N, C-alpha and C positions, 0 to 999 in steps of 0.2 A: 483513677484518683482524680478528684475534682480540682479545678484551679485553686480554690481556697485551701484545700488540703496540701497542695504542692508548696504553698507558701508558709505552712506551719513550721515553726522553728522549735517550739518548746511547749510541752504540756504542763499546765499549771496545776499542781496538786495541793500546795499549801503556801499561804502568803503571810508575811510578817512585816509590819510597819516598823522600820528602824528609826524613823524620824528624819526631818529635814529633807523630805522628798526622796528618801532612800528606802527601798523595799527588798527583803530577802524572799526569793521565790524558790520553792523546792518542787522538783518534778523531773520529767524525762525529756532528753534532747532528741529532736526529730531531724535536725540538720546541724552541722558543725556550727559552733558559736565561738567567737573570739572577743577578748577584752576590747573595749572601745566601740564595739559594733552597736548600731542602733536597731532595736527591734520594736515591734508595735503591738499594742492592744487595740482591738476593734470594739467600738461601742455598738449598741443595738442599731444606731442610725448609720453604721458603717463608717464612722469617723475614725481616722487613724491617729492614735495617741502614741508618740514616740518615747522610748526609754533607752538610756545608754547603759550598756553592760559595764559595770565598774569592778566586778569581782566574779570569779568562778571558783567554786570549791567542790572537790570530790576526792574520795580516797584519803580523807584526812589532811588535805593540803590545798593550797591555792594553785590554780593553773592559769596559763595564758590563753588556753583554748580547750574545748572539749568536743569530742566527736559524737556523732549520732548514735543513739541506742543506749547511752549511759544515763543513769539517774544522777542528779547533782543538785547543788544549790547555786543559783546565780543571784548577784546583788545588782539591782538596777536603780537608776536615778531618773526622775522625770516628774512632770506635773500630772495631776489627776490620778495619783496612785490608788485612790480608793476604788477606781475602776477594776483594778487587778483582782479584787475579791469576787468580781462578777464574771470573769472570763475563764475559759477552759484552756485556751491556747494563746501563745504569742506568735507573731508573724514577722516575716521578712517581706517588705514591699518592693 
C-alpha cells in the first residue's frame, strides 16, 4: 500500500451541496471516522483543503463514529467544497 493510500479515510461516491459551506458525501469508510474530526480533500496541486465532520449517518440513524468497511453518508463543513466533486477520496493528514 502506498503512503497516499494509507492516508485515505473515505471513498467519495456522491456529493450534495447542502448550502452554507456544508456538503453531504456518500461513500465507503476506509478508516474509522468520528464527529468533529478534520479530514482533507487534495487538489491537483496537492494542496490540502480541510473539512470538519459534523454528522455521520448510517443504518437509518445518526452516529458519533463509524468503522472502516461501512458505507455511509458524512456531512462535512469547510471552504472550497466545489472541490469535492473532483476528488475520489478524502484523507487524514
